[in-house]
C-alpha positions as CSV (number, residue, x, y, z in Angstrom):
1,X,0.9,-6.8,-14.5
2,X,0.0,-10.1,-16.6
3,X,-3.5,-11.7,-16.6
4,X,-3.0,-14.8,-14.4
5,X,-6.4,-16.0,-15.8
6,X,-9.9,-15.0,-17.3
7,X,-12.5,-13.5,-15.4
8,X,-15.5,-15.0,-17.6
9,X,-18.1,-13.0,-15.3
10,X,-16.0,-9.8,-17.5
11,X,-17.2,-10.1,-21.0
12,X,-20.9,-10.3,-19.8
13,X,-20.6,-6.6,-18.5
14,X,-20.3,-3.2,-20.1
15,X,-16.4,-3.1,-17.6
16,X,-13.3,-3.5,-19.7
17,X,-10.8,-6.0,-17.7
18,X,-8.2,-3.3,-16.9
19,X,-7.4,-3.4,-12.9
20,X,-8.8,0.1,-12.8
21,X,-7.5,4.2,-12.5
22,X,-6.8,4.7,-9.3
23,X,-8.1,8.4,-8.8
24,X,-7.4,9.1,-5.2
25,X,-5.6,7.3,-2.4
26,X,-4.3,8.2,0.8
27,X,-1.5,6.1,2.9
28,X,-2.5,7.3,6.0
29,X,-6.2,6.6,6.2
30,X,-8.4,3.9,5.8
31,X,-11.4,5.3,3.5
32,X,-15.0,3.0,4.8
33,X,-17.0,4.9,1.9
34,X,-17.6,6.8,-1.3
35,X,-20.3,9.1,-2.6
36,X,-20.3,10.6,-6.0
37,X,-22.3,13.5,-6.2
38,X,-22.5,16.9,-8.1
39,X,-21.8,19.6,-5.1
40,X,-21.3,22.4,-7.4
41,X,-24.1,21.7,-9.7
42,X,-21.5,22.0,-12.7
43,X,-22.6,18.5,-13.9
44,X,-20.3,16.4,-13.0
45,X,-19.5,13.7,-10.3
46,X,-17.5,14.9,-7.8
47,X,-16.6,12.1,-4.8
48,X,-17.2,12.8,-1.2
49,X,-14.8,10.6,0.6
50,X,-15.5,9.0,4.1
51,X,-12.7,7.9,6.5
52,X,-13.0,5.4,9.6
53,X,-12.0,7.9,11.7
54,X,-14.5,10.2,11.0
55,X,-12.8,12.8,8.3
56,X,-14.9,13.5,5.3
57,X,-13.0,15.1,3.0
58,X,-14.2,16.4,-1.0
59,X,-12.3,15.5,-4.7
60,X,-14.1,18.0,-6.9
61,X,-14.3,17.1,-10.4
62,X,-12.8,19.4,-12.6
63,X,-12.8,17.0,-16.0
64,X,-10.2,16.5,-18.2
65,X,-7.7,13.6,-17.9
66,X,-7.3,14.0,-14.4
67,X,-10.2,14.9,-13.2
68,X,-10.6,14.9,-9.4
69,X,-8.9,17.6,-7.2
70,X,-8.5,17.2,-3.6
71,X,-10.5,20.1,-1.9
72,X,-9.5,18.8,1.5
73,X,-11.2,18.0,4.5
74,X,-14.7,18.9,5.0
75,X,-14.8,18.1,8.3
76,X,-14.0,15.5,11.2
77,X,-17.0,13.9,12.9
78,X,-16.3,13.5,16.6
79,X,-18.5,10.2,16.9
80,X,-18.5,7.3,15.1
81,X,-20.5,7.2,11.7
82,X,-23.1,4.9,11.4
83,X,-25.0,6.5,8.3
84,X,-23.9,9.0,5.7
85,X,-25.9,10.2,3.0
86,X,-26.0,13.0,0.7
87,X,-29.6,14.4,-0.8
88,X,-31.0,18.2,-0.9
89,X,-32.7,18.8,2.4
90,X,-33.6,22.2,2.2
91,X,-34.5,22.6,-1.6
92,X,-31.7,24.3,-3.0
93,X,-31.0,22.1,-5.2
94,X,-28.1,21.3,-4.4
95,X,-26.8,18.6,-2.2
96,X,-26.4,18.4,1.7
97,X,-24.7,15.9,3.8
98,X,-26.9,13.8,6.4
99,X,-24.9,11.7,9.0
100,X,-26.2,9.5,12.1
101,X,-23.8,8.4,14.3
102,X,-23.6,5.8,16.4
103,X,-24.5,7.9,19.5
104,X,-27.9,8.2,17.9
105,X,-28.0,11.6,16.6
106,X,-28.4,13.0,13.2
107,X,-26.3,16.0,11.6
108,X,-27.2,17.8,8.6
109,X,-24.3,19.6,6.8
110,X,-26.2,22.2,4.3
111,X,-24.1,22.9,1.1
112,X,-23.2,26.2,0.9
113,X,-21.8,25.3,-2.3
């Protein structure tokens, strides 16, 4: 890979000019959203991957050179997802998953660690 032209904005940010590090890809599905959160309270941000087909997957962060490991599908939401958020809804200090569907259903999935 070679640089076509200099990006003058890179020098004014705390980011380097590298093309980025691939931490995960799935050639069979389209990712619609990623949400970083510490799902297991180990001090490292894990990654929630939301696909356009309603599949929700977790990449757990174990640290080190290749920190993220695919923990598989957490759920498949039948209705299309309008919005998805992460937050502690029951006060146990673990992030839960809150989903608002296009059929105006509000779904809460509690984190059982």
